N, CA and C of each residue as an Amber inpcrd file, in Angstrom:
protein
   447
 145.3480000  46.8180000 -93.1070000 144.8930000  45.5310000 -93.4150000
 144.8140000  45.0050000 -94.1430000 145.2100000  43.4950000 -93.8960000
 145.6880000  42.6670000 -94.9830000 144.8600000  41.2510000 -95.1420000
 144.7590000  40.8510000 -95.8460000 143.8480000  39.5330000 -96.3410000
 144.4820000  38.2190000 -97.0900000 144.6380000  36.7870000 -96.9170000
 145.0860000  36.4890000 -98.3980000 144.0670000  35.9920000 -98.5460000
 143.8180000  35.5410000 -99.6860000 143.3810000  35.0000000-100.8580000
 144.0680000  34.3190000-101.7000000 143.4440000  32.6680000-102.0700000
 144.8380000  32.2510000-102.7300000 145.5870000  31.9600000-102.3300000
 145.9540000  32.1700000-100.8120000 147.4660000  31.7940000-100.8950000
 148.6040000  33.3650000-101.1000000 147.3400000  34.6190000-101.9320000
 148.3210000  35.4880000-101.9830000 147.5740000  36.8390000-101.0880000
 148.5790000  37.2780000-100.3530000 148.1940000  38.3800000 -99.7880000
 148.3490000  40.2070000-100.3420000 146.9570000  40.2560000 -99.9890000
 146.4900000  41.6330000-100.7870000 146.3880000  42.2590000 -99.3730000
 146.5970000  44.0250000-100.1510000 146.4930000  44.7290000 -98.9930000
 145.2470000  45.3020000 -99.2740000 144.0770000  45.2590000 -98.2120000
 142.8520000  46.6130000 -98.5050000 143.2880000  48.1240000 -98.2090000
 142.9980000  48.8410000 -99.4120000 143.2870000  49.8270000 -98.9670000
 141.9790000  50.6320000 -99.9010000 141.8680000  52.0410000 -98.6760000
 140.6020000  52.5270000 -99.0210000 140.7940000  53.8050000 -99.9360000
 141.6480000  53.6070000-100.7500000 141.5650000  55.0250000-101.6080000
 140.4930000  55.0080000-101.7070000 140.7530000  56.3810000-103.4370000
 140.2410000  56.5420000-104.1230000 139.3240000  55.8830000-104.9610000
 140.0690000  54.4380000-105.9190000 139.2390000  53.4070000-106.1850000
 138.3900000  52.7860000-106.0890000 138.7920000  51.9460000-104.0060000
 137.6390000  51.3460000-103.6010000 136.4550000  52.0140000-103.2970000
 136.5990000  53.6810000-103.1310000 135.5700000  54.3760000-102.5110000
 134.2950000  54.3290000-104.2620000 135.2840000  54.6710000-105.4020000
 134.9220000  54.4640000-106.9420000 133.5100000  53.0040000-106.6380000
 134.2310000  51.5540000-106.5370000 134.0850000  50.7130000-106.5310000
 132.5690000  50.4650000-105.2810000 133.0920000  50.9880000-104.4290000
 131.9110000  51.3220000-103.5810000 130.7730000  51.7180000-103.8830000
 130.8570000  52.9460000-104.5670000 129.8080000  53.4900000-104.4640000
 129.4130000  53.0120000-105.8840000 129.6540000  52.7830000-106.8530000
 129.3150000  52.0200000-107.9440000 128.0580000  50.6100000-107.9140000
 129.6210000  49.9650000-106.6270000 128.3970000  48.5000000-105.9150000
 127.8260000  48.1610000-104.7160000 127.7600000  48.9510000-104.5620000
 127.1650000  48.7540000-102.9720000 125.6810000  50.0960000-102.5020000
 125.9380000  50.9740000-104.0860000 124.4600000  52.1300000-103.7470000
 123.4490000  51.4820000-103.4860000 122.1490000  52.0480000-102.9820000
 121.0470000  52.0080000-103.3180000 120.8780000  52.7580000-105.0240000
 119.9980000  51.7010000-105.7580000 119.5220000  52.3740000-106.7760000
 117.7520000  52.4950000-106.3840000 117.6290000  53.8350000-106.7120000
 115.9220000  54.2760000-106.5480000 114.8820000  53.5350000-107.3300000
 114.0800000  54.1640000-107.4880000 112.5510000  53.3030000-108.6900000
 113.3620000  53.6050000-109.7300000 113.7100000  54.5770000-110.3690000
 114.2600000  54.9470000-111.7030000 115.0520000  54.0630000-112.1110000
 115.9450000  53.4910000-111.5720000 117.3810000  52.5110000-111.6500000
 118.5150000  53.7500000-111.4500000 118.0690000  54.6310000-111.0910000
 119.6010000  55.4780000-110.6350000 120.3030000  54.8420000-109.6760000
 122.5870000  55.3990000-109.4390000 122.6400000  54.9230000-108.4750000
 122.5680000  56.1570000-107.4240000 122.0970000  56.1850000-106.2930000
 122.4050000  57.1560000-105.4500000 123.6480000  57.8380000-104.9190000
 124.7020000  56.8710000-105.1900000 125.7900000  57.0540000-104.7070000
 126.3660000  57.6160000-103.1730000 125.5660000  56.3800000-102.6910000
 125.9540000  55.9650000-101.0380000 126.4690000  54.8850000-100.5200000
 127.0720000  54.4270000-101.8680000 127.6250000  52.8080000-101.2360000
 128.6420000  52.7830000-100.0190000 129.2760000  54.2550000 -99.6630000
 130.2640000  54.3150000 -99.3090000 129.5240000  54.1500000 -97.0030000
 128.1840000  54.7470000 -97.8140000 127.7610000  55.0600000 -96.2010000
 127.0910000  53.9130000 -95.8540000 126.5470000  53.1270000 -97.2650000
 125.6520000  52.0360000 -96.6140000 126.3460000  50.9620000 -96.3960000
 127.8750000  50.7440000 -96.3390000 128.9430000  50.0460000 -95.9100000
 129.3450000  50.6600000 -94.8160000 129.7670000  51.4850000 -94.5360000
 130.1140000  51.8950000 -92.9590000 128.6020000  51.5620000 -92.6210000
 127.4440000  52.1370000 -92.4600000 126.9180000  51.6800000 -91.2310000
 126.5710000  50.2610000 -90.9050000 126.5380000  49.5070000 -92.1400000
 126.6370000  48.1180000 -92.1280000 127.8990000  47.2470000 -90.9910000
 129.0440000  48.1200000 -91.1060000 130.1740000  47.4480000 -90.6930000
 129.7250000  48.6080000 -88.6410000 129.5640000  49.1440000 -88.9060000
 128.6750000  49.8570000 -87.5330000 127.6010000  48.7480000 -86.9620000
 127.0780000  48.3350000 -87.8340000 125.6670000  47.8140000 -86.7760000
 126.4140000  46.1720000 -86.6530000 127.6550000  45.7080000 -86.9990000
 128.0650000  44.4740000 -87.1110000 127.6190000  43.4680000 -87.6540000
 127.4230000  44.4450000 -88.9250000 127.1210000  42.8490000 -90.1360000
 127.9190000  42.3800000 -90.4300000 127.9510000  40.8080000 -90.4030000
 129.5830000  40.0060000 -91.0170000 129.6200000  40.1470000 -92.4810000
 128.3170000  40.1460000 -93.1120000 128.5140000  40.1080000 -94.2740000
 129.0520000  41.6060000 -95.0300000 129.2870000  42.5460000 -94.4810000
 129.7480000  43.7200000 -94.9860000 131.6100000  43.3460000 -95.0270000
 132.2670000  42.4080000 -94.2820000 133.0410000  42.0470000 -94.6540000
 133.6480000  41.5310000 -96.2470000 132.4770000  41.0080000 -96.5680000
 133.1840000  39.9350000 -97.9300000 133.0200000  41.0490000 -98.9190000
 131.9790000  42.8130000 -98.9560000 131.8260000  43.1770000 -99.9050000
 133.1130000  44.9830000 -99.3380000 133.3680000  44.8030000 -97.9890000
 134.5740000  45.3050000 -97.9830000 135.9000000  44.3980000 -98.8160000
 136.7250000  43.6260000 -98.4050000 137.5870000  42.9280000 -99.2230000
 137.0720000  43.3150000-100.4840000 135.8580000  42.8600000-101.1870000
 136.0800000  42.4190000-102.8260000 136.2110000  44.3920000-103.5240000
 135.6850000  45.3950000-103.0790000 136.5200000  46.7650000-103.3740000
 137.7020000  47.2810000-102.5010000 138.3050000  46.8610000-101.3830000
 139.1440000  47.1200000-100.8880000 140.2700000  46.3270000-101.5310000
 140.2670000  45.8290000-102.0090000 141.5460000  44.3440000-102.1440000
 142.1590000  44.8030000-103.4240000 141.2630000  44.9740000-104.2320000
 142.1560000  44.7990000-105.4850000 142.3390000  43.6170000-105.8600000
 141.3470000  42.6620000-105.8730000 142.3430000  41.2430000-106.3910000
 141.2680000  40.8030000-107.4840000 140.8070000  41.4750000-108.1530000
 139.8680000  41.7560000-109.8260000 138.6600000  40.4970000-109.1410000
 138.2190000  40.1380000-110.0320000 137.3270000  38.6780000-109.6490000
 137.7090000  37.8690000-108.6640000 137.5040000  37.1050000-108.3570000
 137.0610000  36.0170000-107.4460000 136.3440000  35.7730000-106.8110000
 135.9450000  34.2790000-106.4510000 135.0600000  33.4960000-106.5250000
 134.5140000  33.7580000-104.6390000 133.2750000  33.8160000-104.4400000
 132.7530000  33.9130000-103.4010000 133.4580000  32.7410000-102.6320000
 133.3840000  31.6790000-102.4300000 134.5050000  30.6710000-101.9910000
 135.5530000  31.2290000-101.4460000 136.3060000  31.5180000-102.4970000
 138.2890000  32.3810000-102.3770000 137.1540000  33.4190000-100.7870000
 136.5620000  34.3870000-101.1500000 136.7040000  35.7020000 -99.8270000
 135.8580000  34.6330000 -98.8310000 135.1590000  33.4900000 -98.7010000
 134.6370000  33.1160000 -97.7370000 135.8830000  32.8730000 -96.6950000
 136.7770000  31.7770000 -97.8360000 137.8730000  31.1620000 -96.8130000
 138.8930000  32.6070000 -96.2090000 139.0750000  33.1350000 -97.1730000
 139.3730000  34.3580000 -96.7100000 138.7060000  35.1070000 -95.1950000
 137.7140000  35.6960000 -95.2870000 137.3530000  35.4370000 -93.8200000
 137.4020000  34.8890000 -92.8500000 137.1220000  33.6260000 -93.0780000
 137.4210000  32.6250000 -92.0630000 138.3380000  32.9000000 -91.5400000
 139.6330000  32.6270000 -92.7850000 141.1310000  32.7790000 -92.1050000
 141.4090000  34.0260000 -91.0370000 141.1860000  35.2600000 -91.6520000
 140.8460000  36.8870000 -91.1350000 140.4360000  36.9100000 -89.7510000
 138.9080000  35.8540000 -89.3820000 138.1180000  36.2980000 -88.4910000
 138.5240000  34.8870000 -87.1810000 139.8130000  33.8410000 -87.5690000
 139.7670000  33.1080000 -87.3750000 139.0350000  31.7330000 -86.9340000
 138.1120000  31.9340000 -87.9970000 136.9710000  30.9540000 -87.8010000
 135.2250000  32.1520000 -86.6700000 135.0890000  33.1190000 -87.0780000
 134.4710000  34.2290000 -86.3670000 135.0050000  34.0480000 -84.8210000
 135.7670000  34.0270000 -84.4380000 136.1740000  34.3420000 -83.2290000
 136.9230000  35.6530000 -82.6760000 137.5150000  36.3610000 -83.8790000
 137.8810000  37.3840000 -83.8570000 136.9630000  38.7500000 -84.3350000
 135.7940000  38.3590000 -84.9030000 134.9380000  38.6210000 -85.6780000
 134.4030000  40.0910000 -85.7280000 134.1640000  40.8610000 -83.8600000
 133.9690000  42.3090000 -83.4730000 135.2880000  42.6390000 -84.8770000
 136.3210000  42.1470000 -83.8530000 137.4520000  43.1490000 -83.6400000
 137.3990000  42.8820000 -85.4650000 137.5950000  42.4100000 -86.8120000
 137.5520000  42.3650000 -87.4900000 136.8620000  43.8470000 -88.3320000
 135.6410000  43.5260000 -87.7380000 134.6740000  44.8600000 -88.1220000
 134.5290000  46.3190000 -87.6650000 134.8890000  46.2120000 -86.5000000
 135.9430000  47.4000000 -85.8590000 137.2260000  47.9380000 -86.5440000
 138.0610000  47.2680000 -87.0570000 139.1220000  47.6900000 -87.8440000
 138.6330000  48.0300000 -89.1860000 137.9950000  46.7290000 -89.7380000
 137.4870000  47.7860000 -91.0910000 136.3440000  48.7240000 -91.0910000
 135.8670000  49.2760000 -89.6930000 135.6240000  50.8410000 -89.8830000
 136.3570000  51.5850000 -89.3340000 137.3980000  51.4220000 -88.7000000
 138.0620000  52.2630000 -88.2310000 139.1940000  52.4300000 -90.0040000
 139.0370000  51.5270000 -90.5710000 140.0260000  51.7860000 -91.6710000
 139.1790000  53.2430000 -92.2590000 137.6770000  52.9130000 -92.0120000
 136.7690000  53.5720000 -93.5800000 136.6940000  54.8670000 -92.4920000
 137.3150000  54.9190000 -91.6210000 137.0040000  56.5870000 -90.9230000
 138.9060000  57.5200000 -91.0650000 139.2600000  56.6870000 -91.4490000
 140.9010000  57.0890000 -91.5250000 140.9750000  57.4470000 -93.1840000
 140.3600000  57.0430000 -93.7690000 140.2750000  57.4810000 -95.3200000
 139.4830000  58.8300000 -95.4240000 139.9640000  60.0570000 -96.3060000
 139.6220000  60.9470000 -96.1150000 138.8230000  60.4990000 -97.8660000
 138.8800000  59.8460000 -98.1100000 137.7200000  59.5110000 -99.3550000
 136.6690000  59.3020000 -98.3760000 136.4740000  58.4760000 -98.5580000
 135.3010000  57.6800000 -97.1400000 134.7360000  58.2720000 -96.3480000
 135.1460000  59.3000000 -95.3460000 134.8930000  60.1220000 -94.6580000
 134.3570000  61.4230000 -95.5680000 134.6960000  61.9190000 -96.1200000
 133.8570000  63.0980000 -96.8140000 133.0140000  62.1550000 -97.7640000
 133.0370000  61.1920000 -98.3880000 131.6140000  60.4360000 -99.0040000
 130.4500000  60.3360000 -98.0550000 131.0950000  59.8840000 -96.6830000
 129.8580000  59.6710000 -95.7620000 129.6720000  61.2310000 -94.7050000
 130.4760000  61.8990000 -95.2310000 129.9120000  63.0350000 -94.3060000
 129.4150000  63.8360000 -94.9530000 129.0380000  63.7010000 -96.5140000
 127.9520000  64.5960000 -97.3970000 126.7910000  64.2660000 -97.6600000
 127.1810000  62.1510000 -97.5960000 125.3710000  61.8470000 -97.4780000
 125.2060000  62.2390000 -95.8440000 125.3830000  62.1690000 -94.8630000
 124.7770000  62.4750000 -93.7360000 124.5710000  63.4460000 -93.9340000
 124.6980000  64.7040000 -94.1090000 124.2460000  65.8580000 -94.0660000
 122.8980000  66.0360000 -95.1710000 123.2290000  65.1300000 -95.9980000
 121.9000000  65.1080000 -97.3030000 120.9830000  64.0940000 -96.1210000
 121.1360000  63.5630000 -96.1120000 120.4320000  62.7550000 -94.6160000
 119.8990000  63.2870000 -93.4030000 120.6990000  64.2950000 -93.3990000
 119.8840000  65.0340000 -91.9080000 118.3850000  66.2600000 -92.5210000
 119.0780000  66.8440000 -94.0980000 118.0820000  68.2840000 -94.4130000
 116.6030000  67.0200000 -95.1540000 117.2940000  65.9790000 -95.7640000
 116.0900000  64.9650000 -95.8250000 115.4900000  64.5750000 -94.7750000
 115.2450000  64.1450000 -93.5190000 115.0820000  64.2120000 -92.1590000
 114.1670000  65.6060000 -91.7360000 114.9670000  67.1450000 -92.2720000
 114.2260000  67.5480000 -91.9060000 113.0000000  67.9130000 -92.6760000
 112.8370000  67.5380000 -93.6700000 111.9270000  67.5350000 -95.2980000
 110.5260000  66.7450000 -94.4010000 111.1870000  65.5660000 -94.2450000
 110.1670000  64.7360000 -93.8040000 109.6160000  64.9720000 -92.2860000
 110.1260000  65.8180000 -91.7700000 109.3940000  65.8210000 -90.3800000
 108.6470000  67.2590000 -91.0160000 108.1960000  68.3560000 -91.7920000
 107.5180000  69.6910000 -92.5230000 106.0710000  68.8120000 -92.7380000
 106.6130000  67.3440000 -93.5450000 105.0280000  66.5770000 -94.5600000
 104.4420000  66.1500000 -93.3490000 102.8250000  65.7310000 -93.7860000
 101.8390000  65.4090000 -92.9900000 102.3050000  63.9730000 -92.3300000
 102.0410000  64.2360000 -91.1560000 102.7010000  62.8150000 -90.5170000
 101.3230000  61.8060000 -90.7320000 102.1110000  60.9860000 -91.5830000
 101.0410000  59.5860000 -91.6900000 102.1070000  58.8170000 -90.9370000
 101.4470000  57.2700000 -91.1200000 102.0880000  56.1000000 -91.0930000
 103.3180000  56.0610000 -91.4560000 103.7690000  56.1030000 -93.3140000
 104.6260000  55.5450000 -93.6240000 105.2840000  56.6750000 -93.5830000
 105.3290000  57.8070000 -92.8430000 106.1420000  59.0760000 -93.0560000
 106.9590000  58.7680000 -92.0750000 105.7600000  58.6890000 -90.4930000
 106.6240000  58.4970000 -89.5270000 108.1190000  57.3590000 -89.4230000
 107.7690000  56.1090000 -90.0250000 108.0920000  54.9510000 -90.3510000
 109.7300000  55.1990000 -90.9320000 109.8980000  55.9700000 -91.9270000
 110.5320000  56.9580000 -92.5510000 111.2930000  57.9240000 -91.7070000
 110.7250000  58.4210000 -90.8710000 111.6490000  59.3880000 -89.9990000
 112.7730000  58.7350000 -89.3970000 111.3250000  57.9290000 -88.2870000
 112.1750000  56.9150000 -87.1210000 113.5380000  55.8950000 -88.2740000
 113.7270000  56.0020000 -89.3780000 114.7720000  54.9980000 -90.0950000
 115.6730000  56.0870000 -90.3320000 115.3320000  57.1000000 -90.7970000
 116.5060000  58.1820000 -90.6550000 117.4720000  58.9540000 -89.4730000
 116.3360000  59.2110000 -88.8120000 117.1100000  59.0190000 -87.1340000
 118.1120000  58.3740000 -87.3330000 117.6070000  57.3170000 -86.8830000
 118.6420000  55.9740000 -86.9580000 119.7850000  55.9050000 -87.1270000
 119.9660000  56.2370000 -88.5060000 121.2640000  56.1610000 -89.6790000
 122.1740000  57.2370000 -89.2570000 121.5480000  58.2270000 -89.1380000
 121.8940000  59.9100000 -89.0820000 122.6100000  59.6590000 -87.3430000
 122.0050000  58.9240000 -86.4400000 122.4030000  58.9200000 -85.1430000
 123.8640000  57.8440000 -84.8390000 123.2850000  56.3240000 -85.2920000
 124.6590000  55.7450000 -86.1980000 125.4710000  56.3080000 -86.5560000
 125.8150000  57.3660000 -87.9050000 126.3840000  57.7900000 -87.9110000
 127.1550000  58.8310000 -87.2050000 126.1200000  59.8270000 -86.6380000
 127.2220000  60.4120000 -85.5820000 127.2150000  59.6620000 -84.1120000
 127.3470000  58.3460000 -83.9180000 128.4960000  57.8460000 -82.9820000
 129.1350000  57.2910000 -83.2650000 129.6640000  56.9860000 -84.5060000
 130.2220000  56.2050000 -85.2730000 131.7450000  56.6670000 -85.9260000
 131.2060000  58.3420000 -86.5430000 132.0540000  58.6710000 -87.4780000
 133.2150000  59.8480000 -86.5410000
């Protein structure tokens, strides 16, 4: 997939560099300030959920454009999605690009396995409302990953 930013066409590449940037910039940060290394899974999940804001993040990590203003990214997204008329198509195409990247698939599958293990541990805990909510959230993410990978 290609995107035009300020008149220059950039190829979106879902290579190791993009995975590294994704996990560095889009991962969850735990309560101790540690990067959880789940950026690829977060991005994939957002695309699968139809989060149009994920397009901007995808362009920033996969285009190799360097520093670019938000306004330039927004303009590129308007052009790419034909002012939103092809939004669903672009989200689906980006999701498919991630699925075809060996780097991203490996990372997402590893994270999915960790989520499944965490889910099993959560289910063994005493059932409180907070634990029930965590179980439901993790189950939803695992199902989304299973349905879309």
